[in-house]
N, CA, C and O of each residue as an XYZ file, in Angstrom:
744
protein
N     -40.958     30.451     39.631
C     -40.026     29.431     39.176
C     -38.671     30.055     38.882
O     -38.572     31.186     38.406
N     -37.646     29.297     39.174
C     -36.304     29.837     39.037
C     -35.745     29.697     37.628
O     -34.727     30.311     37.309
N     -36.382     28.910     36.789
C     -35.839     28.648     35.460
C     -36.864     28.939     34.379
O     -38.069     28.967     34.626
N     -36.355     29.155     33.180
C     -37.237     29.358     32.036
C     -38.009     28.065     31.764
O     -37.523     26.971     32.051
N     -39.197     28.200     31.216
C     -40.046     27.034     30.982
C     -39.496     26.084     29.932
O     -39.849     24.905     29.930
N     -38.636     26.568     29.037
C     -38.114     25.675     28.006
C     -36.817     24.987     28.430
O     -36.097     24.435     27.598
N     -36.531     25.026     29.726
C     -35.418     24.255     30.263
C     -35.995     23.071     31.041
O     -37.104     23.164     31.568
N     -35.272     21.983     31.118
C     -35.794     20.857     31.896
C     -36.132     21.225     33.340
O     -37.155     20.787     33.866
N     -35.278     22.029     33.987
C     -35.540     22.390     35.382
C     -36.813     23.229     35.511
O     -37.662     22.941     36.355
N     -36.945     24.249     34.691
C     -38.133     25.093     34.768
C     -39.401     24.332     34.439
O     -40.427     24.520     35.092
N     -39.339     23.474     33.433
C     -40.499     22.674     33.049
C     -40.861     21.692     34.158
O     -42.037     21.506     34.473
N     -39.848     21.066     34.743
C     -40.108     20.121     35.832
C     -40.769     20.816     37.013
O     -41.677     20.265     37.635
N     -40.313     22.027     37.320
C     -40.905     22.778     38.427
C     -42.377     23.084     38.165
O     -43.208     22.954     39.064
N     -42.700     23.487     36.946
C     -44.098     23.768     36.630
C     -44.925     22.490     36.702
O     -46.005     22.481     37.293
N     -44.422     21.410     36.104
C     -45.161     20.146     36.144
C     -45.380     19.694     37.584
O     -46.459     19.218     37.936
N     -44.349     19.845     38.411
C     -44.461     19.418     39.805
C     -45.429     20.292     40.598
O     -45.953     19.863     41.626
N     -45.665     21.499     40.132
C     -46.621     22.373     40.817
C     -48.072     22.021     40.466
O     -48.998     22.464     41.144
N     -48.268     21.231     39.417
C     -49.621     20.948     38.937
C     -50.035     19.473     38.991
O     -51.199     19.176     39.257
N     -49.112     18.558     38.747
C     -49.500     17.175     38.475
C     -49.445     16.176     39.628
O     -50.159     15.176     39.552
N     -48.658     16.362     40.691
C     -48.613     15.323     41.729
C     -49.970     14.876     42.283
O     -50.131     13.688     42.559
N     -50.957     15.769     42.459
C     -52.246     15.288     42.956
C     -52.942     14.297     42.007
O     -53.887     13.617     42.407
N     -52.478     14.219     40.765
C     -53.119     13.335     39.790
C     -52.543     11.919     39.807
O     -52.885     11.105     38.949
N     -51.679     11.618     40.767
C     -51.204     10.252     40.968
C     -50.468      9.673     39.777
O     -49.344     10.074     39.472
N     -51.111      8.722     39.103
C     -50.467      8.056     37.971
C     -50.062      9.025     36.872
O     -49.056      8.793     36.201
N     -50.796     10.082     36.671
C     -50.437     11.059     35.632
C     -49.067     11.663     35.959
O     -48.264     11.906     35.058
N     -48.805     11.901     37.228
C     -47.509     12.432     37.641
C     -46.418     11.380     37.431
O     -45.326     11.707     36.967
N     -46.704     10.127     37.766
C     -45.737      9.046     37.534
C     -45.428      8.923     36.040
O     -44.272      8.772     35.644
N     -46.463      8.988     35.230
C     -46.296      8.923     33.769
C     -45.424     10.079     33.287
O     -44.497      9.873     32.504
N     -45.713     11.279     33.746
C     -44.963     12.458     33.305
C     -43.489     12.349     33.657
O     -42.627     12.638     32.827
N     -43.196     11.937     34.874
C     -41.804     11.778     35.281
C     -41.081     10.751     34.396
O     -39.934     10.962     34.001
N     -41.757      9.650     34.093
C     -41.153      8.601     33.271
C     -40.999      9.048     31.816
O     -40.021      8.688     31.161
N     -41.957      9.830     31.302
C     -41.833     10.357     29.933
C     -40.635     11.298     29.857
O     -39.886     11.267     28.881
N     -40.447     12.128     30.871
C     -39.291     13.028     30.876
C     -37.990     12.231     30.921
O     -37.029     12.580     30.235
N     -37.948     11.176     31.714
C     -36.753     10.334     31.766
C     -36.510      9.656     30.420
O     -35.370      9.574     29.963
N     -37.568      9.176     29.788
C     -37.445      8.539     28.477
C     -36.971      9.559     27.441
O     -36.161      9.226     26.576
N     -37.459     10.780     27.517
C     -37.021     11.833     26.589
C     -35.529     12.117     26.776
O     -34.800     12.294     25.799
N     -35.082     12.161     28.023
C     -33.640     12.348     28.274
C     -32.845     11.225     27.625
O     -31.818     11.473     26.992
N     -33.319      9.979     27.780
C     -32.642      8.823     27.185
C     -32.613      8.915     25.663
O     -31.651      8.480     25.029
N     -33.658      9.476     25.083
C     -33.776      9.558     23.619
C     -33.215     10.853     23.054
O     -33.305     11.081     21.847
N     -32.646     11.698     23.882
C     -32.228     13.021     23.417
C     -31.154     12.976     22.339
O     -30.989     13.949     21.603
N     -30.424     11.880     22.226
C     -29.426     11.761     21.154
C     -30.076     11.713     19.776
O     -29.388     11.847     18.764
N     -31.393     11.525     19.726
C     -32.114     11.485     18.452
C     -32.384     12.882     17.889
O     -32.868     13.016     16.765
N     -32.073     13.920     18.667
C     -32.302     15.290     18.214
C     -30.984     16.059     18.275
O     -30.022     15.605     18.894
N     -30.947     17.208     17.639
C     -29.724     18.011     17.658
C     -29.421     18.445     19.091
O     -30.317     18.564     19.926
N     -28.147     18.676     19.349
C     -27.733     19.055     20.693
C     -28.485     20.291     21.182
O     -28.828     20.380     22.361
N     -28.741     21.235     20.296
C     -29.432     22.457     20.667
C     -30.901     22.269     21.004
O     -31.516     23.155     21.597
N     -31.476     21.121     20.632
C     -32.897     20.852     20.899
C     -33.123     19.906     22.071
O     -34.271     19.616     22.409
N     -32.075     19.426     22.685
C     -32.226     18.397     23.720
C     -32.961     18.907     24.956
O     -33.834     18.216     25.482
N     -32.622     20.097     25.421
C     -33.339     20.640     26.574
C     -34.804     20.901     26.243
O     -35.682     20.661     27.073
N     -35.070     21.390     25.037
C     -36.454     21.630     24.618
C     -37.253     20.326     24.622
O     -38.394     20.301     25.084
N     -36.665     19.253     24.115
C     -37.346     17.952     24.117
C     -37.713     17.544     25.533
O     -38.854     17.161     25.788
N     -36.773     17.617     26.447
C     -37.041     17.185     27.820
C     -38.055     18.121     28.484
O     -38.920     17.660     29.228
N     -37.959     19.409     28.226
C     -38.947     20.346     28.773
C     -40.346     20.019     28.253
O     -41.307     20.010     29.023
N     -40.464     19.753     26.968
C     -41.771     19.402     26.398
C     -42.304     18.115     27.018
O     -43.507     17.984     27.248
N     -41.419     17.174     27.287
C     -41.849     15.927     27.932
C     -42.396     16.197     29.337
O     -43.416     15.627     29.726
N     -41.723     17.062     30.096
C     -42.228     17.415     31.421
C     -43.609     18.057     31.343
O     -44.442     17.856     32.226
N     -43.848     18.830     30.287
C     -45.062     19.648     30.212
C     -46.166     19.064     29.345
O     -47.257     19.632     29.283
N     -45.914     17.944     28.674
C     -46.876     17.454     27.685
C     -48.269     17.208     28.252
O     -49.251     17.358     27.525
N     -48.389     16.838     29.515
C     -49.698     16.510     30.088
C     -50.196     17.509     31.133
O     -51.122     17.193     31.879
N     -49.609     18.702     31.206
C     -50.080     19.644     32.237
C     -51.536     20.042     32.026
O     -52.207     20.457     32.971
N     -52.027     19.921     30.806
C     -53.426     20.256     30.532
C     -54.429     19.376     31.256
O     -55.621     19.682     31.268
N     -53.965     18.282     31.865
C     -54.843     17.445     32.691
C     -55.097     18.066     34.063
O     -56.043     17.673     34.745
N     -54.286     19.012     34.474
C     -54.470     19.622     35.798
C     -55.852     20.271     35.863
O     -56.206     21.055     34.983
N     -56.634     19.955     36.890
C     -58.007     20.480     36.953
C     -58.090     22.001     36.836
O     -59.023     22.527     36.229
N     -57.113     22.712     37.415
C     -57.172     24.174     37.380
C     -56.898     24.745     35.997
O     -57.135     25.930     35.763
N     -56.402     23.922     35.076
C     -56.141     24.386     33.708
C     -57.228     23.958     32.733
O     -57.234     24.387     31.579
N     -58.132     23.130     33.182
C     -59.148     22.555     32.305
C     -60.059     23.650     31.758
O     -60.683     24.400     32.510
N     -60.119     23.721     30.432
C     -61.006     24.666     29.751
C     -61.831     23.896     28.730
O     -63.051     23.790     28.857
N     -61.159     23.363     27.722
C     -61.858     22.597     26.683
C     -62.040     21.139     27.073
O     -62.899     20.457     26.514
N     -61.247     20.647     28.023
C     -61.259     19.238     28.365
C     -60.339     18.411     27.480
O     -60.262     17.191     27.627
N     -59.644     19.069     26.567
C     -58.693     18.424     25.667
C     -57.301     18.843     26.127
O     -56.872     19.967     25.870
N     -56.599     17.941     26.804
C     -55.394     18.320     27.539
C     -54.278     18.926     26.688
O     -53.594     19.819     27.187
N     -54.039     18.506     25.431
C     -52.976     19.178     24.674
C     -53.280     20.664     24.449
O     -52.393     21.511     24.548
N     -54.524     20.960     24.151
C     -54.934     22.338     23.900
C     -54.949     23.149     25.198
O     -54.470     24.283     25.228
N     -55.492     22.577     26.260
C     -55.528     23.297     27.534
C     -54.113     23.562     28.052
O     -53.838     24.635     28.588
N     -53.218     22.586     27.892
C     -51.831     22.777     28.321
C     -51.127     23.844     27.501
O     -50.430     24.696     28.051
N     -51.309     23.799     26.181
C     -50.678     24.796     25.307
C     -51.181     26.199     25.633
O     -50.397     27.147     25.691
N     -52.475     26.328     25.843
C     -53.030     27.648     26.163
C     -52.467     28.180     27.475
O     -52.174     29.370     27.591
N     -52.318     27.312     28.451
C     -51.753     27.755     29.729
C     -50.308     28.205     29.547
O     -49.908     29.251     30.057
N     -49.533     27.419     28.824
C     -48.139     27.791     28.584
C     -48.045     29.135     27.873
O     -47.159     29.941     28.159
N     -48.955     29.363     26.957
C     -48.990     30.644     26.241
C     -49.213     31.797     27.213
O     -48.570     32.840     27.099
N     -50.125     31.611     28.175
C     -50.398     32.682     29.135
C     -49.192     32.955     30.026
O     -49.048     34.053     30.562
N     -48.324     31.950     30.182
C     -47.114     32.121     30.998
C     -45.957     32.704     30.201
O     -44.880     32.944     30.746
N     -46.182     32.934     28.904
C     -45.132     33.482     28.067
C     -44.093     32.460     27.633
O     -42.959     32.820     27.315
N     -44.473     31.194     27.617
C     -43.551     30.141     27.183
C     -43.189     30.343     25.715
O     -43.979     30.894     24.948
N     -42.005     29.900     25.327
C     -41.607     30.011     23.921
C     -42.599     29.288     23.000
O     -43.119     28.223     23.332
N     -42.841     29.888     21.854
C     -43.822     29.364     20.906
C     -43.562     27.908     20.531
O     -44.497     27.114     20.430
N     -42.330     27.569     20.331
C     -42.029     26.194     19.905
C     -42.423     25.189     20.988
O     -42.951     24.123     20.671
N     -42.180     25.504     22.234
C     -42.580     24.639     23.333
C     -44.101     24.510     23.382
O     -44.630     23.410     23.542
N     -44.789     25.617     23.245
C     -46.254     25.612     23.243
C     -46.767     24.704     22.131
O     -47.679     23.905     22.348
N     -46.188     24.823     20.950
C     -46.638     24.024     19.801
C     -46.349     22.538     19.983
O     -47.152     21.700     19.575
N     -45.216     22.203     20.587
C     -44.907     20.791     20.847
C     -45.921     20.186     21.818
O     -46.390     19.067     21.611
N     -46.255     20.918     22.864
C     -47.267     20.436     23.814
C     -48.616     20.309     23.106
O     -49.323     19.319     23.299
N     -48.974     21.284     22.304
C     -50.260     21.244     21.601
C     -50.380     20.037     20.682
O     -51.464     19.474     20.531
N     -49.286     19.642     20.078
C     -49.343     18.591     19.049
C     -48.717     17.268     19.470
O     -48.459     16.415     18.621
N     -48.469     17.083     20.759
C     -47.840     15.824     21.158
C     -48.747     14.633     20.881
O     -49.966     14.691     21.040
N     -48.113     13.573     20.470
C     -48.742     12.262     20.298
C     -50.005     12.280     19.442
O     -51.031     11.704     19.803
N     -49.902     12.953     18.302
C     -50.999     12.921     17.334
C     -52.254     13.622     17.802
O     -53.361     13.169     17.512
N     -52.100     14.711     18.515
C     -53.254     15.428     19.079
C     -54.291     15.789     18.023
O     -55.482     15.867     18.324
N     -53.851     16.009     16.798
C     -54.793     16.393     15.743
C     -55.879     15.337     15.539
O     -57.009     15.671     15.184
N     -55.545     14.079     15.759
C     -56.528     13.015     15.574
C     -57.627     13.086     16.630
O     -58.801     12.883     16.321
N     -57.253     13.373     17.863
C     -58.264     13.514     18.912
C     -59.014     14.834     18.782
O     -60.202     14.907     19.095
N     -58.325     15.878     18.320
C     -59.009     17.158     18.092
C     -60.147     16.975     17.092
O     -61.221     17.555     17.253
N     -59.909     16.169     16.060
C     -60.964     15.891     15.074
C     -62.160     15.225     15.749
O     -63.307     15.579     15.475
N     -61.895     14.265     16.626
C     -62.968     13.550     17.327
C     -63.763     14.487     18.246
O     -64.963     14.303     18.447
N     -63.091     15.472     18.787
C     -63.717     16.370     19.760
C     -64.274     17.645     19.130
O     -64.849     18.477     19.832
N     -64.112     17.809     17.830
C     -64.583     19.029     17.180
C     -63.740     20.249     17.521
O     -64.239     21.374     17.536
N     -62.452     20.017     17.797
C     -61.558     21.112     18.190
C     -60.419     21.334     17.187
O     -59.369     21.869     17.542
N     -60.630     20.927     15.960
C     -59.589     21.049     14.944
C     -59.180     22.499     14.729
O     -57.989     22.798     14.645
N     -60.142     23.395     14.640
C     -59.827     24.808     14.402
C     -59.039     25.400     15.568
O     -58.098     26.165     15.357
N     -59.416     25.049     16.791
C     -58.713     25.566     17.956
C     -57.264     25.075     17.983
O     -56.353     25.847     18.282
N     -57.052     23.796     17.672
C     -55.696     23.251     17.661
C     -54.878     23.833     16.510
O     -53.665     24.005     16.631
N     -55.533     24.129     15.411
C     -54.840     24.680     14.235
C     -54.225     26.045     14.503
O     -53.397     26.512     13.721
N     -54.614     26.690     15.592
C     -53.981     27.959     15.965
C     -52.501     27.764     16.282
O     -51.733     28.725     16.315
N     -52.109     26.510     16.515
C     -50.721     26.157     16.821
C     -50.172     25.314     15.677
O     -50.627     24.193     15.449
N     -49.200     25.852     14.966
C     -48.598     25.119     13.853
C     -47.887     23.882     14.375
O     -47.179     23.931     15.381
N     -48.085     22.771     13.674
C     -47.377     21.541     14.030
C     -46.075     21.486     13.254
O     -46.051     21.695     12.041
N     -45.002     21.205     13.957
C     -43.719     21.023     13.284
C     -43.511     19.528     13.073
O     -43.798     18.720     13.956
N     -43.018     19.174     11.911
C     -42.600     17.800     11.659
C     -41.098     17.796     11.838
O     -40.361     18.279     10.978
N     -40.640     17.249     12.963
C     -39.228     17.349     13.301
C     -38.798     16.165     14.154
O     -39.634     15.446     14.701
N     -37.501     15.970     14.263
C     -37.006     14.953     15.189
C     -37.448     15.202     16.635
O     -37.612     14.255     17.404
N     -37.639     16.459     17.002
C     -38.067     16.760     18.375
C     -39.484     16.251     18.619
O     -39.738     15.588     19.625
N     -40.405     16.552     17.714
C     -41.774     16.047     17.888
C     -41.777     14.524     17.831
O     -42.474     13.879     18.615
N     -41.012     13.943     16.920
C     -40.921     12.477     16.862
C     -40.448     11.905     18.189
O     -41.025     10.938     18.687
N     -39.406     12.490     18.766
C     -38.849     11.972     20.024
C     -39.820     12.170     21.189
O     -39.871     11.338     22.095
N     -40.585     13.253     21.174
C     -41.606     13.458     22.199
C     -42.683     12.383     22.083
O     -43.121     11.821     23.087
N     -43.104     12.104     20.856
C     -44.074     11.037     20.628
C     -43.506      9.701     21.109
O     -44.190      8.935     21.788
N     -42.250      9.434     20.751
C     -41.593      8.202     21.190
C     -41.635      8.083     22.717
O     -42.011      7.039     23.248
N     -41.251      9.146     23.418
C     -41.205      9.100     24.878
C     -42.591      8.828     25.467
O     -42.715      8.047     26.410
N     -43.627      9.459     24.927
C     -44.988      9.289     25.429
C     -45.559      7.930     25.040
O     -46.234      7.285     25.842
N     -45.291      7.498     23.821
C     -45.894      6.271     23.307
C     -45.108      5.006     23.639
O     -45.393      3.933     23.106
N     -44.117      5.137     24.522
C     -43.427      3.956     25.047
C     -43.433      3.979     26.576
O     -42.675      3.253     27.220
N     -44.294      4.818     27.148
C     -44.409      4.955     28.600
C     -45.873      4.800     28.994
O     -46.743      5.505     28.484
N     -46.131      3.877     29.898
C     -47.503      3.599     30.312
C     -48.083      4.625     31.260
O     -47.402      5.571     31.658
N     -49.348      4.437     31.622
C     -50.064      5.424     32.423
C     -49.529      5.602     33.837
O     -49.813      6.618     34.472
N     -48.758      4.636     34.349
C     -48.163      4.777     35.677
C     -46.640      4.759     35.585
O     -45.951      4.468     36.563
N     -46.120      5.079     34.383
C     -44.681      5.166     34.201
C     -44.014      3.888     33.725
O     -42.788      3.830     33.626
N     -44.801      2.862     33.430
C     -44.228      1.615     32.962
C     -43.584      1.807     31.590
O     -43.973      2.681     30.815
N     -42.585      0.964     31.316
C     -41.931      0.986     30.013
C     -42.649      0.003     29.085
O     -42.889     -1.147     29.450
N     -42.985      0.468     27.891
C     -43.676     -0.349     26.902
C     -42.965     -0.264     25.561
O     -42.320      0.742     25.266
N     -43.075     -1.301     24.750
C     -42.780     -1.155     23.334
C     -44.026     -0.517     22.722
O     -45.115     -0.603     23.290
N     -43.863      0.113     21.580
C     -44.933      0.905     20.980
C     -46.246      0.138     20.848
O     -47.278      0.602     21.332
N     -46.225     -1.020     20.208
C     -47.482     -1.737     19.967
C     -48.199     -2.102     21.261
O     -49.427     -2.047     21.328
N     -47.444     -2.472     22.280
C     -48.061     -2.792     23.570
C     -48.675     -1.552     24.206
O     -49.730     -1.639     24.834
N     -48.038     -0.411     24.053
C     -48.581      0.838     24.597
C     -49.883      1.209     23.895
O     -50.854      1.596     24.546
N     -49.904      1.093     22.580
C     -51.139      1.398     21.850
C     -52.243      0.432     22.266
O     -53.380      0.847     22.490
N     -51.917     -0.846     22.368
C     -52.916     -1.835     22.796
C     -53.434     -1.499     24.192
O     -54.630     -1.627     24.457
N     -52.545     -1.069     25.085
C     -52.949     -0.693     26.440
C     -53.943      0.462     26.403
O     -54.939      0.446     27.126
N     -53.680      1.461     25.569
C     -54.597      2.607     25.456
C     -55.951      2.145     24.922
O     -57.000      2.533     25.436
N     -55.911      1.317     23.890
C     -57.162      0.850     23.287
C     -57.980     -0.009     24.238
O     -59.208     -0.031     24.157
N     -57.308     -0.718     25.141
C     -58.022     -1.508     26.154
C     -58.595     -0.607     27.244
O     -59.669     -0.879     27.780
N     -57.888      0.446     27.563
C     -58.305      1.346     28.652
C     -59.496      2.203     28.255
O     -60.334      2.527     29.096
N     -59.578      2.571     26.989
C     -60.676      3.424     26.513
C     -61.659      2.592     25.700
O     -61.276      1.796     24.842
N     -62.908      2.799     25.990
C     -63.980      2.031     25.375
C     -64.042      2.239     23.856
O     -63.885      3.364     23.381
N     -64.270      1.165     23.095
C     -64.457      1.333     21.644
C     -65.556      2.360     21.372
O     -66.608      2.354     22.011
N     -65.286      3.234     20.418
C     -66.229      4.292     20.092
C     -65.968      5.587     20.842
O     -66.508      6.631     20.476
N     -65.146      5.537     21.890
C     -64.822      6.766     22.616
C     -63.886      7.618     21.767
O     -63.255      7.131     20.828
N     -63.810      8.899     22.115
C     -62.959      9.832     21.352
C     -61.510      9.379     21.337
O     -60.860      9.410     20.293
N     -60.998      8.958     22.491
C     -59.594      8.552     22.578
C     -59.359      7.260     21.799
O     -58.385      7.152     21.054
N     -60.237      6.292     21.967
C     -60.092      5.020     21.250
C     -60.084      5.255     19.744
O     -59.225      4.733     19.034
N     -61.039      6.041     19.260
C     -61.100      6.332     17.819
C     -59.857      7.072     17.344
O     -59.297      6.748     16.297
N     -59.430      8.055     18.110
C     -58.271      8.868     17.714
C     -56.999      8.026     17.673
O     -56.239      8.106     16.707
N     -56.758      7.225     18.701
C     -55.545      6.406     18.743
C     -55.566      5.368     17.630
O     -54.532      5.076     17.029
N     -56.731      4.815     17.356
C     -56.833      3.851     16.253
C     -56.425      4.497     14.931
O     -55.680      3.903     14.151
N     -56.908      5.703     14.683
C     -56.573      6.416     13.444
C     -55.124      6.904     13.441
O     -54.473      6.920     12.396
N     -54.626      7.297     14.603
C     -53.275      7.860     14.701
C     -52.180      6.799     14.710
O     -51.010      7.137     14.529
N     -52.514      5.552     14.911
C     -51.512      4.498     15.090
C     -50.421      4.506     14.019
O     -49.245      4.434     14.375
N     -50.749      4.589     12.724
C     -49.665      4.607     11.724
C     -48.758      5.839     11.859
O     -47.538      5.724     11.738
N     -49.338      6.995     12.105
C     -48.565      8.226     12.285
C     -47.645      8.107     13.491
O     -46.458      8.422     13.408
N     -48.197      7.653     14.610
C     -47.419      7.521     15.836
C     -46.316      6.479     15.671
O     -45.181      6.688     16.101
N     -46.659      5.359     15.046
C     -45.673      4.305     14.819
C     -44.517      4.779     13.953
O     -43.366      4.409     14.186
N     -44.824      5.595     12.955
C     -43.769      6.131     12.085
C     -42.842      7.054     12.870
O     -41.626      7.010     12.683
N     -43.404      7.894     13.753
C     -42.580      8.790     14.570
C     -41.679      7.987     15.510
O     -40.501      8.307     15.668
N     -42.225      6.961     16.122
C     -41.427      6.097     16.998
C     -40.326      5.417     16.194
O     -39.177      5.358     16.632
N     -40.677      4.906     15.021
C     -39.685      4.244     14.174
C     -38.561      5.173     13.749
O     -37.394      4.782     13.746
N     -38.912      6.405     13.388
C     -37.872      7.379     13.010
C     -36.949      7.682     14.186
O     -35.737      7.809     14.013
N     -37.522      7.799     15.376
C     -36.696      8.076     16.553
C     -35.764      6.903     16.833
O     -34.577      7.104     17.090
N     -36.284      5.697     16.787
C     -35.436      4.525     17.013
C     -34.321      4.452     15.969
O     -33.185      4.102     16.288
N     -34.653      4.780     14.733
C     -33.628      4.775     13.679
C     -32.549      5.823     13.969
O     -31.361      5.568     13.775
N     -32.969      6.989     14.428
C     -31.999      8.049     14.763
C     -31.118      7.626     15.943
O     -29.970      8.054     16.058
N     -31.670      6.786     16.809
C     -30.913      6.294     17.955
C     -30.070      5.067     17.591
O     -29.271      4.587     18.394
N     -30.263      4.572     16.366
C     -29.523      3.385     15.926
C     -30.154      2.093     16.370
O     -29.514      1.042     16.320
N     -31.411      2.147     16.809
C     -32.140      0.937     17.207
C     -33.084      0.518     16.102
O     -33.348      1.275     15.168
N     -33.580     -0.674     16.217
C     -34.551     -1.171     15.259
C     -35.960     -0.808     15.740
O     -36.232     -0.864     16.940
N     -36.859     -0.436     14.820
C     -38.235     -0.159     15.226
C     -38.865     -1.381     15.887
O     -38.562     -2.525     15.548
N     -39.760     -1.098     16.849
C     -40.460     -2.193     17.535
C     -41.927     -2.134     17.257
O     -42.683     -2.973     17.747
């Protein structure tokens, strides 16, 4: 790759090397990165490239060749670590969109805890970008996106349980990002 992983170009190149065979996952990733670019005014100027890079890389753990635990935030973070990615980028990927809630469901809390979660405008904006973008790149308001996830995953499944528990946390992150952008929470 010609660029560092914490730049939008370098992150996009890595994502494009792994995700296109996954169809909708690739469409989702591209749209999340675009949404992150749109929301970049919600973070400091120095963090804008990091936000967009994290958006490009948030779902790389779904790539079959990276699958280890089967928990994509953790598998993606571990892969980025092996590539020498900056720690902050690795941690953002590990903790995107309330990953701790699903880690609890999967019995992977200790493994995820190896990566400190930052509470920051950057993580909030990453959550916003992911939680307002559908599985094939569609644009959603937050509540509709959560409802879509809950409909897609069977009640009692790890994802359904995790998203149900994470909803207030995720909604607060989306609301903070919208407030930073000068919009009203949805």
